[in-house]
N, C-alpha and C positions, 0 to 999 in steps of 0.2 A: 739643713732644712730640706723639706720636700717642697719643691717649687714647680708650679705649672705655669708655663709661658703660653698664653693664648695669642696667636698670631706669630708663631715661631718661625715662619718662613719669611717674614718681613725684615726690612733692614735693621730695625732695632731688635726684633726677636732673635735674629741670628747672632747679633753681638752679645745679647744677654746670655744666650746659651753658652757662648764661648767663654765669657767672663765668669759665669756662675758655676759651670760644670766641675771645675777642680775641687770645689768645696761643698757642693750641694747635690742633692738627688733631683735631677731635672727631667721634666716631661714637657716637650714642646708639642703643641697641637695647632692645627691650622686647616684651612680649606684644602681639599674638598672633604677630608675625613671628618673634620670638626666644624660644623656650621652653628655658630653661637646664636643665630636667629631662631633655631629650633629648640623647643623645650627639652627634647630628649638629651641635649648636650649638658643639661644641668647635672643630671645624675652621673654622666660620664666624667665630668670634671670633679665632682664631689667624691666619687668613688676612689679617686687616687689619694684621698685624705691629705691634701696639701696643707702646709703651714702658711704658705703665701701663694696667691695667684697674681701673676703680673699680666695685666690685660692690655696688650698692644694692638690687637686687631681692630681695624676700623675701615670704613669707606672713606679714603683720604683724597680721592679725586674731587676737589672742591667744585669744579665746574660740572662734573657729573652729578654731584649732590644738588647743585642749583637746578639742573634739568629734571631731576627726579627726587624731590625732597622726601617722599615717602620711603624710598629706598634708603636714603641717608638715615632717617629715623629708625627704620627697621634694623639697620646694622649698628649704628652708633648709639642709639638710645635703648631699643628693646634688646639688642644683643648684649649690651652692658647690663641691663636688667637681669638677664639670664645668668650672666657670670656672677653678678652680685648674689643672686639666690644660691648659686652653687657654693659660694664662699660661706654664706649663712649656714647651709646644711653641713658643711665640712668644718665649721668653726675656724675658718681661715681668714687671715688678713688679705686685703686686696690692694693692689697697686694699679691704679687706672691712669693711663697716659691720655692726657687731654691736650689742648691746643691754645695758642695765643689768639686764635680767631674767636674765642668766646668774648673778646672785647671789641668795641666798635672803632677804636683807633682815634678817638677824639681827644684823648689826653695828650698833653704836651711833653710828657716824660714817660719813661718806661713804666709799665704797669706792675704794681705790687700785688702780693698774694691776696690782700683783702679788698682790692678795688672791685667795684660792682660790675659783674659781667653784663654785657649788652651786645650780643652778636648781631652782625649785619647780614649774615647769609645762612642758608640751610645747613652747611657743614658745621659752622660754629654753633648754631642753635641745637643741632643734634648731639654734638659733643657735650654741650652744656647740659642737655637733658640726661646724658649719661652720668655726668657729675652728680646731678640731683638724685638719680637712682642710688648711686653709691652712698651718698650722704644719708638718704632716707632709710636704707635697708641694713646698713652695717655700722658697727661701733668702731671697728679697727680697720682703718683704710688710709692709704696715701693717694692723694690726687696730685699728679705731677703734670703741669702745663709746660710744653716745650714749643719750639718754633724752628722752621726752616732746616729740617734735619737733612743731613747728607752722609753718605758712606759710599764705599766702592759698589758700583752697579750702574745700571742705565737709567733708573727711574728717579733722578734727582736733578736739581737746578744746574749743578756743575756739568753733568753729563749732557744735559740739553743745550747748555751754552756752547760747549765744545763741539757738539755735533752740528749745531746751527752755524757756528763760525766756519767749520770746514765746508759746509754745504753752500751757505749764502755769501760768505766772505764779507759780510756787513751785518751789523746788528743794531737794534734799537731796544734799549732796556729802560724801564721806568726808574726815575730817580726820586719819586715822592712816595714810595712805599718802603718803610724801614722795618727791620727786625733783627734777630740774632741768629746768624748761621750756627748750627749746632751739629757737631760731629757725633755720629751714632756711637762709636766706640767710647768716646768720653762720657756720653750720657749713660751708657750701659754701666760703666764703672761707678758713676755717681749713684745710680739706682741700686747697685750692689751694696754700696755703703749705706744707703738710706734704709734698706730693709733690715739691716743689722741693728738699727737703733731702737725700733719699736716706738719711734717718736712720730706718731701719726698726725696727719693734717694735710694742708694744701701747700704745695711747693711750686716754685718756678725754677726749672733747671734748664739753662740755655748756655751756649757758648758766650764767654765774656766779650762784651763789646757790641756796638750797634752799627749796622751798615744799611745802606739803601741797596735795592736790587742792582742798581747801576754800579755802586761801589764794589759789590761782591763780584759781579761779572767782570769788571775791570781787573780786579786782583786775580781772578781765575785765568783770564787771557794772558796776563803778565806772567803768571807762574807757569803756564803751559807753553811759553815762548811764542805767543800769538798776538803780541802787542800791536803788530802791524794791521790786524783786522780792524776796520773802522767800527767804532762803537759810539752810537749817538744816544743822547738823552731823550726820553719821552715821558709822558705823564699818564697816570692811571686813567684819566678821563679820555685819553686818546687810544687806549689799549682795549680793544673790544673783547670781552669774555663774558661767560654766563654768570660767574660768581663775582661778588664785590668784596675784595679783601680790605681789611682795616689799613688805613694809611700808616698809622703808627701801630705796628704789631710787636714792638719791643717789650720784652719782659725784664724785670729786675729780679735777680736771685737774691732776695733779702733774707728770707726765713732760714733756708738751709745753710747759707753762708754764715749767718749771725749765730744761730743756735747750735748748729752741728759741724760747722767748718767744712761743709761740702761745697766745692766750687768746681766749675769747668774752666779749662784754660781759655785764653783769648782765641777767638775763632781764626785769626790769621796763622797762629801757631798750629792749630789743628789742620788747617788747609795745607800747610807744609807736609805734615805727616800723610795726608791723603795723597798728595802727588808722589811722595816717596814710595807709598805702597803700590801705586800704579806700576812702578818699575820692577817690583819684585814678583 
């Protein structure tokens, strides 16, 4: 297949290119050369005549989205609108990466694919607007919601925890926000399987298992040999930030697992591979 990866320099985009390249014709595009908020990029993407466009690009700094909601909508909603139109013109399927933050966190169990979205913050609202554009404009699409993604690199929760532990030698992490740590290489492999199925729809693809931010941080420090670093529990209400995350951001991978047999491994196993990769 001819596949365009929008957001190819991001952590998921890089993993997708690595996983898909052996079997497909791949074009990765990203800023600054490709700005999906500009209408001119519609023809640029469509002219490649892709079979599938995987749209991973987004404004993902949730606090920045809260400070500048219009910028969030420009990138996450209108940018997605442009990518969907490009797919329309090329008669291509679209895979749109969305987020657990389209939900408000009020449910007592992990969210299923058909639960009604109700975002609490501009990031989640702008990503949900992107979902709506995909659904309105296209017949063939995959919407994949994921959560708490991590991979090798500096811009993720693990790297921030380790850096803070080295600098502060004491940490306080919230224990009343829960979600699914999701390893980007595992997600990339699952997406590669998904686009081979032509089984379109809405999916939740996350690392198996649920954890609080505190649980995740504790496992990271233990695995890094830094269990001696003091780690205190705190609450979302005591943690001042611009964005309001859902307390329960956990997703259930029901549809892909049940209908297609596509699953991600438990997040603690993926974390082991993450740390093993740091040594290579």
